ROPAKOL-251268 format. One record per residue (C-alpha): residue in three letters; x, y, z negated. Coordinates in steps of 0.5 Angstrom, whole numbers, padded with zeros to 4 digits, always signed. Layout:
BEGIN
alaXYZ;...
This chain:
BEGIN
met+0173-0191-0177;ser+0170-0189-0170;arg+0165-0184-0171;ser+0163-0184-0163;ile+0156-0186-0162;phe+0158-0190-0156;arg+0163-0195-0160;arg+0163-0201-0156;lys+0163-0208-0159;ser+0168-0213-0155;val+0165-0219-0152;ser+0171-0223-0156;lys+0168-0220-0162;ile+0161-0222-0161;leu+0162-0229-0159;ala+0167-0230-0165;asp+0162-0227-0170;val+0157-0232-0168;ala+0162-0238-0168;ser+0164-0236-0175;gly+0157-0237-0178;phe+0155-0229-0178;ser+0148-0231-0176;asp+0146-0229-0183;ser+0149-0223-0185;glu+0146-0223-0192;his+0149-0230-0193;pro+0155-0230-0188;gly+0159-0236-0187;thr+0154-0241-0190;ala+0151-0246-0186;ser+0144-0242-0184;gln+0145-0242-0177;leu+0140-0242-0171;glu+0139-0249-0169;lys+0141-0251-0162;ala+0135-0255-0159;leu+0134-0252-0152;asn+0136-0255-0145;val+0134-0252-0138;lys+0128-0255-0137;asp+0125-0252-0144;leu+0128-0245-0142;thr+0124-0246-0135;leu+0118-0248-0138;met+0119-0242-0143;gly+0120-0237-0138;ile+0113-0240-0134;ala+0110-0240-0141;ala+0112-0232-0142;val+0110-0230-0135;val+0104-0234-0133;gly+0099-0231-0138;ala+0095-0225-0139;gly+0097-0222-0132;ile+0095-0228-0128;phe+0088-0228-0132;ser+0087-0221-0133;thr+0091-0215-0130;ile+0091-0219-0123;gly+0084-0217-0123;glu+0085-0209-0123;ala+0091-0210-0119;ser+0087-0213-0113;phe+0081-0208-0114;gln+0086-0202-0113;gly+0090-0206-0107;gly+0085-0211-0104;pro+0088-0217-0101;gly+0095-0213-0100;val+0096-0214-0107;ser+0100-0220-0105;ile+0105-0216-0102;leu+0106-0212-0109;phe+0107-0219-0112;val+0113-0220-0107;ile+0116-0213-0108;thr+0115-0214-0116;ala+0118-0221-0115;ile+0124-0219-0111;thr+0125-0213-0116;cys+0125-0218-0122;gly+0130-0223-0118;phe+0135-0217-0118;ser+0134-0216-0125;ala+0134-0224-0127;leu+0141-0225-0123;cys+0144-0219-0128;tyr+0141-0222-0134;ala+0144-0229-0132;glu+0151-0225-0131;phe+0150-0223-0138;ala+0148-0229-0141;ser+0153-0233-0138;arg+0159-0228-0141;ile+0155-0227-0147;pro+0151-0233-0149;val+0148-0229-0156;ala+0141-0228-0158;gly+0140-0221-0157;ser+0138-0220-0150;ala+0139-0213-0147;tyr+0141-0210-0153;thr+0147-0215-0154;tyr+0149-0214-0147;ala+0148-0206-0148;tyr+0153-0206-0154;ala+0158-0209-0150;ser+0158-0205-0144;phe+0155-0198-0146;gly+0156-0197-0153;glu+0152-0197-0159;leu+0147-0191-0158;ile+0145-0194-0152;ala+0145-0201-0155;trp+0140-0198-0160;ile+0136-0195-0155;ile+0135-0201-0151;gly+0134-0205-0158;trp+0129-0200-0160;asp+0126-0200-0153;leu+0125-0208-0153;leu+0122-0208-0160;met+0116-0204-0157;glu+0116-0208-0151;tyr+0115-0214-0154;ala+0111-0211-0160;ile+0106-0208-0155;gly+0106-0213-0150;asn+0104-0218-0155;ile+0098-0213-0158;ala+0096-0213-0150;val+0096-0221-0150;ala+0093-0222-0157;ile+0087-0217-0154;ser+0087-0221-0148;trp+0087-0228-0151;ser+0081-0225-0156;glu+0077-0224-0150;tyr+0078-0231-0147;phe+0077-0234-0153;val+0070-0230-0155;asn+0068-0232-0147;leu+0069-0239-0149;leu+0065-0239-0155;glu+0060-0236-0151;gly+0060-0242-0146;phe+0059-0247-0152;lys+0053-0243-0155;val+0057-0240-0161;his+0056-0232-0162;met+0061-0228-0166;pro+0058-0221-0168;thr+0061-0216-0162;tyr+0064-0211-0168;leu+0068-0217-0170;thr+0071-0218-0163;met+0073-0211-0160;asp+0077-0205-0162;tyr+0074-0199-0166;phe+0076-0194-0160;ser+0072-0198-0154;ala+0066-0199-0158;phe+0066-0191-0160;thr+0067-0189-0153;ala+0062-0194-0150;his+0057-0191-0155;glu+0058-0184-0153;lys+0059-0185-0145;ile+0052-0189-0145;gln+0049-0183-0149;gln+0051-0178-0144;leu+0049-0182-0138;thr+0042-0183-0141;ala+0042-0176-0142;gly+0044-0174-0135;gly+0039-0179-0132;his+0045-0184-0129;val+0042-0190-0133;ala+0044-0194-0126;asp+0052-0192-0128;ile+0051-0196-0135;thr+0055-0203-0134;glu+0054-0209-0138;arg+0061-0208-0141;met+0059-0201-0143;arg+0053-0204-0146;ile+0056-0210-0150;ala+0061-0205-0153;ala+0056-0200-0155;ser+0052-0206-0158;ala+0058-0207-0163;trp+0058-0200-0165;ala+0050-0200-0166;thr+0051-0207-0170;ala+0057-0205-0174;pro+0056-0205-0182;gly+0058-0197-0184;ser+0055-0191-0183;gly+0056-0185-0179;asn+0063-0185-0175;ile+0065-0190-0181;lys+0064-0197-0179;phe+0068-0203-0179;ile+0070-0205-0172;ala+0076-0210-0171;asn+0078-0215-0167;ile+0079-0221-0171;pro+0080-0227-0166;ala+0086-0223-0164;leu+0089-0222-0171;ala+0088-0230-0172;ile+0092-0232-0166;val+0098-0228-0168;phe+0098-0231-0175;val+0097-0238-0172;ile+0103-0236-0167;thr+0107-0233-0172;tyr+0107-0239-0177;leu+0109-0244-0171;val+0115-0239-0169;tyr+0117-0239-0177;ile+0117-0246-0178;gly+0122-0248-0172;ile+0125-0248-0165;arg+0123-0255-0164;glu+0116-0254-0166;thr+0116-0248-0162;lys+0119-0252-0156;lys+0114-0258-0156;ala+0108-0253-0157;thr+0110-0249-0151;asn+0112-0255-0146;ala+0105-0258-0148;met+0101-0251-0146;val+0105-0250-0140;tyr+0104-0257-0137;leu+0096-0256-0138;lys+0096-0249-0136;val+0100-0250-0129;ala+0096-0256-0128;ile+0089-0252-0128;val+0092-0246-0124;ile+0094-0251-0119;ala+0087-0254-0119;val+0084-0247-0119;ile+0088-0245-0112;val+0086-0252-0109;ile+0079-0251-0110;gly+0079-0244-0109;phe+0081-0245-0102;phe+0075-0249-0100;tyr+0071-0243-0102;val+0075-0237-0099;thr+0072-0233-0093;pro+0077-0230-0089;ala+0073-0224-0087;asn+0074-0222-0095;trp+0082-0221-0093;his+0080-0216-0088;pro+0082-0210-0088;phe+0088-0213-0091;leu+0090-0206-0094;pro+0084-0202-0095;asn+0087-0197-0099;gly+0093-0197-0096;phe+0100-0198-0099;ser+0099-0192-0104;gly+0093-0197-0106;val+0097-0203-0107;met+0102-0199-0111;lys+0097-0197-0116;gly+0097-0204-0118;val+0104-0203-0120;ser+0103-0203-0128;gly+0098-0209-0128;val+0103-0213-0123;phe+0109-0212-0127;phe+0106-0213-0133;ala+0104-0220-0130;tyr+0112-0222-0129;ile+0114-0219-0136;gly+0117-0225-0140;phe+0122-0228-0136;asp+0127-0224-0140;ala+0125-0226-0147;ile+0128-0233-0146;ser+0135-0229-0146;thr+0134-0228-0154;thr+0134-0236-0155;ala+0142-0236-0153;glu+0144-0239-0159;glu+0139-0244-0159;cys+0141-0247-0152;asn+0145-0253-0152;asn+0149-0250-0146;pro+0147-0243-0145;gln+0152-0240-0140;arg+0149-0246-0135;asp+0142-0247-0137;leu+0140-0239-0139;pro+0141-0237-0132;arg+0138-0243-0129;gly+0132-0242-0133;met+0130-0235-0132;ile+0131-0236-0124;tyr+0127-0242-0123;ser+0121-0240-0128;leu+0121-0233-0123;ile+0121-0237-0117;ile+0115-0242-0119;cys+0111-0236-0122;thr+0112-0232-0116;val+0109-0237-0111;leu+0103-0239-0116;tyr+0102-0231-0117;ile+0101-0230-0109;leu+0097-0236-0108;ile+0092-0234-0114;ala+0092-0227-0111;leu+0090-0229-0104;val+0085-0234-0107;leu+0082-0229-0111;thr+0081-0224-0105;gly+0079-0229-0101;met+0073-0232-0105;val+0070-0225-0106;asn+0071-0218-0104;tyr+0076-0214-0107;lys+0071-0209-0110;asp+0068-0214-0114;leu+0075-0216-0118;gln+0075-0210-0123;val+0073-0215-0129;gly+0077-0217-0135;asp+0077-0225-0133;pro+0077-0225-0125;leu+0079-0232-0125;ala+0073-0234-0129;tyr+0069-0229-0125;val+0070-0231-0118;phe+0068-0238-0119;ala+0062-0236-0123;lys+0060-0232-0117;val+0060-0237-0112;gly+0056-0242-0117;leu+0062-0246-0120;lys+0060-0244-0127;asn+0063-0251-0130;ile+0070-0249-0127;ser+0069-0242-0130;tyr+0069-0245-0137;val+0075-0250-0135;ile+0079-0243-0133;ser+0077-0240-0140;ile+0080-0246-0143;ser+0086-0245-0139;ala+0086-0238-0140;val+0086-0239-0148;ile+0092-0244-0147;ala+0096-0239-0143;thr+0095-0233-0147;ala+0097-0237-0153;ser+0103-0239-0150;val+0105-0232-0148;leu+0104-0230-0155;leu+0109-0235-0157;ile+0115-0233-0153;phe+0114-0226-0154;gln+0113-0227-0162;leu+0120-0232-0161;gly+0124-0226-0158;gln+0122-0220-0162;pro+0125-0223-0169;arg+0131-0225-0165;ile+0132-0217-0163;trp+0131-0215-0170;met+0136-0220-0172;ser+0141-0218-0167;met+0141-0211-0169;ser+0141-0213-0177;arg+0147-0217-0176;asp+0151-0210-0173;gly+0148-0206-0179;leu+0143-0202-0175;leu+0137-0205-0179;pro+0137-0207-0186;lys+0140-0214-0187;ala+0134-0218-0189;phe+0132-0218-0182;ser+0138-0223-0180;arg+0136-0227-0186;ile+0136-0235-0183;his+0131-0239-0187;pro+0135-0245-0190;lys+0130-0250-0188;phe+0127-0248-0181;his+0133-0245-0178;thr+0129-0239-0176;pro+0130-0231-0177;ser+0125-0232-0183;phe+0124-0224-0185;ala+0124-0222-0178;thr+0119-0227-0176;ile+0114-0225-0181;val+0115-0217-0180;thr+0114-0218-0173;gly+0107-0222-0174;phe+0104-0216-0178;val+0107-0211-0173;val+0103-0214-0168;ala+0097-0217-0172;ile+0095-0210-0175;pro+0095-0206-0169;ala+0091-0211-0165;leu+0085-0210-0169;phe+0084-0203-0167;leu+0088-0202-0160;asn+0085-0204-0153;leu+0088-0207-0147;thr+0089-0201-0142;glu+0092-0197-0147;val+0098-0202-0148;thr+0099-0205-0141;asn+0103-0199-0138;leu+0107-0198-0144;thr+0109-0205-0144;ser+0111-0204-0137;ile+0115-0198-0137;gly+0119-0201-0143;thr+0121-0207-0139;leu+0123-0203-0133;phe+0127-0199-0137;ala+0131-0205-0140;phe+0132-0208-0133;val+0135-0201-0131;leu+0140-0201-0137;val+0142-0209-0136;cys+0143-0208-0128;gly+0147-0201-0130;gly+0151-0205-0135;val+0153-0211-0130;leu+0156-0205-0126;leu+0160-0203-0132;leu+0163-0210-0133;pro+0170-0212-0130;arg+0169-0217-0124;glu+0171-0224-0126;ala+0173-0230-0122;ala+0167-0236-0122;val+0168-0241-0127;lys+0166-0248-0127;gly+0160-0249-0131;lys+0158-0242-0131;phe+0153-0237-0127;his+0157-0232-0123;leu+0154-0226-0120;pro+0156-0226-0112;tyr+0160-0220-0111;ile+0157-0216-0104;asn+0160-0210-0102;ser+0155-0204-0102;gln+0159-0199-0099;trp+0155-0198-0093;ile+0149-0202-0094;val+0147-0197-0100;pro+0148-0191-0096;thr+0144-0194-0090;leu+0138-0196-0094;phe+0138-0189-0097;ile+0138-0186-0091;val+0132-0190-0088;gly+0128-0190-0095;ala+0129-0182-0094;tyr+0126-0182-0087;phe+0120-0186-0089;phe+0119-0183-0095;arg+0120-0176-0093;his+0113-0173-0094;asn+0113-0176-0101;ile+0120-0172-0102;val+0117-0165-0099;asn+0111-0166-0103;leu+0115-0166-0110;phe+0116-0158-0109;ser+0109-0157-0107;gly+0102-0157-0110;asp+0099-0157-0117;asn+0102-0161-0124;leu+0109-0161-0121;his+0111-0164-0128;gln+0108-0170-0127;lys+0112-0171-0121;phe+0118-0171-0125;pro+0119-0178-0125;tyr+0119-0179-0118;phe+0124-0173-0118;leu+0129-0177-0122;phe+0128-0183-0118;ile+0131-0179-0112;leu+0137-0176-0116;leu+0139-0183-0119;ser+0138-0186-0112;ala+0143-0180-0109;thr+0148-0181-0114;leu+0148-0189-0114;thr+0149-0188-0106;val+0155-0184-0107;leu+0158-0188-0112;ala+0157-0194-0108;phe+0160-0191-0102;ile+0166-0189-0107;lys+0167-0195-0111;lys+0164-0200-0107;leu+0159-0202-0113;ser+0156-0209-0113;leu+0150-0209-0108;ile+0145-0214-0113;pro+0146-0209-0119;val+0145-0203-0115;leu+0139-0206-0112;gly+0136-0208-0118;leu+0137-0201-0122;val+0134-0197-0116;ser+0128-0202-0115;cys+0126-0202-0122;phe+0127-0195-0123;tyr+0122-0194-0117;leu+0117-0198-0120;met+0118-0194-0127;ala+0117-0187-0123;glu+0110-0190-0120;leu+0107-0191-0127;glu+0103-0185-0130;tyr+0106-0179-0133;glu+0103-0180-0139;ser+0106-0187-0140;trp+0113-0183-0139;ile+0111-0178-0145;arg+0109-0184-0150;phe+0115-0188-0148;leu+0120-0182-0149;gly+0116-0180-0156;trp+0118-0188-0158;leu+0125-0187-0156;ile+0125-0180-0160;ile+0123-0184-0167;gly+0128-0189-0165;leu+0133-0184-0165;val+0131-0181-0172;ile+0132-0188-0175;tyr+0139-0189-0172;phe+0142-0182-0174;thr+0139-0183-0181;tyr+0140-0190-0182;gly+0144-0194-0176;tyr+0149-0190-0175;lys+0151-0190-0182;his+0151-0197-0184;ser+0154-0199-0177;val+0158-0205-0178;leu+0163-0203-0172;gly+0163-0196-0175;lys+0167-0199-0182;pro+0174-0197-0182;glu+0176-0205-0183;asn+0173-0206-0176;ala+0177-0201-0172;his+0181-0206-0168;leu+0175-0209-0166;lys+0172-0204-0161;arg+0174-0202-0154;
């Protein structure tokens, strides 16, 4: 029995397990396997379904407020970063066409401990991401009901913390004579506190629409991949048609003067929108969890990820230009920016159409994330790192039944009580961490010759390119580097210090070992975006990882299938 926490599972073993009916670790060898039903078109549409959602309909407003019209540059930067990661995901998907996404890839390249960490990270990414999407869906759904003169009590449409905070803030502003600083959003949240049943600080305030949509989506994912595919495709066609219509109509109301200055808060202002913009891209990697439900995963998965990323990037850039061209960027710090700008120019009917589209769009994102997370649970359970029940396959629906139900509760209950701001940053840092490990994992894979019908990541020698980029980057960011060692709150600069250290180390390795360029660029660019996130997000993220490590060493390490004596020959 190998006692190493870095024991690795060979690619041949991973593929053999699935081929031999290992899908259901509670009932190995049975016919209970995932159903193959997806082609490249389905995967592309799933990618678009996952990406065009809460980001384009909500967080893009905050990002535009911070960066002005120049936020379109950030979409390009983020797309390139995601593109490097997508290519690395595609390489792994081609070699290991198995459910589990980055978790399975890390098991083959880094070993069990890192695989656990990335699996635990993915659980946080999908769960927290879906909580954010459910909250965003609830906002648009309530707005849509308002358009039809249906009014839900405010205490049933938001979280307790937001209502309590707004109540306290209004009291402070009123007492200080700053009534003009009270926003409409603040008044709505405070009214929820004032009208909620209960007494004192004990009141019933919960986001019921968020709970309801999670249960509906979870049921749809539970009953089968074919049903999920049909619902996803229909929603994508509709929402993309509406987004294109919004872009076309919006351009007729663009005032070019609103694009000047293009970078009102400089490049640093643009980078403040990293969390919101990156959140808008989260999701294209989720389709890699469906590898065992693809007809030809080694060909179609890479194409689906890359096609969806390109389509979404074009839509995002155009939407950003339309938003900042229709109104001044200073007016875009709202929860529903697309509906807001059309109402602002007098097109209220179109704002209602956008609300309908937003409800559909965010529901489709929820659908893909709820599809992805149970398959991560399932893969970890197969390897013994989680209880066997999580890899149970439903005999009729051919879905990971128990894991899907657990996922529903894990997302639905917190969605009742959390707010959007708290969860967006945590989702972004979790996703970026996954991307960093996937890019790093590709560097550890042995180089293979291209095989017909399979995606192959092109090898570009980074020996001279990376050192040149490092020197150029060090020159342009020299002031940031110098400031790392001066000023107050030096601990908050630690992530940026880690980025410099990682970049220098990779530069040396690239020169000595002639590493492949694309994974190196993906690793560095993703870690840079991580360094730009708030220090508090790092602390919360590390806290989540510590909880995961406790679970691994108290359960996963002891029950690992790979750690059993009879499987000693399967490690490498």
